[in-house]
N, C-alpha and C positions, 0 to 999 in steps of 0.2 A: 549447645554449649554457649553460643553467643547470647541466646535468650536468658540463660541462667546468669551470665556475667552482667548483662544489661539490667536484669531484675535486681541483682545484688547491688549494683552501682546506684540504681534508683532508690532502693531502700536505704542505702548508706547516706545518700544526699538528703533524702527525706528526713532521716533521723537527725542530721545536722540542723535542719530547719526547725525541728521540734525542740532541740536543745537550745537553739537561739531564741525561740519564742518563750521557752521556760525561763531563760536568763533575763529576757526583757520583762517578763511578768514579775520576777523576783525583784529586779531593779525598780520597777514601778511601785511595788509594795513598800520597798525600803524608802523611796522618795516620799510616799504618802505618809509613812510614819514620821519622817523628818519634818514634813510640813505640819502634821498634827502637833508634834512636839514644839515646833516654832510658834504655832498659834497659842499653845498653852503657856509658853514662856512669855509671849507678848501680853496675854491677859494678866498674868501674874505681875508683870512689870507695871502695867497700867493700874492695877489695884494698889500696888505699893506707892506709886506716884500720887494717886488719889488720896491715900491715907496720909502721906506726908504733907500734902496741901491742906488737908483738914486740920492736922495738928498745927501747922503753921498759922492757919487762920484762927484757931482757938487760942494759941499763944499770943497772937497779935491783939485779939479782942480782950484778952485778960489783962494786957498791959496798958490798954487805952483807958484814960480817965473816964469815969461815969459821967454822962451828960445829964444835967438837971434842967 
């Protein structure tokens, strides 16, 4: 009987470890998705900044008098 109880206890504790590992893996996957989304957002922001700078430079060169 002690062997059965000990075995059940060991299985129960082992299952908790598996659940914890699964939770950690899920958490890591979510963090990776957040990181990937953050990188995508950063790239989009950099593109928009680059486009705004180009527009500003074109506008500035259009208003400058032509040199002869």
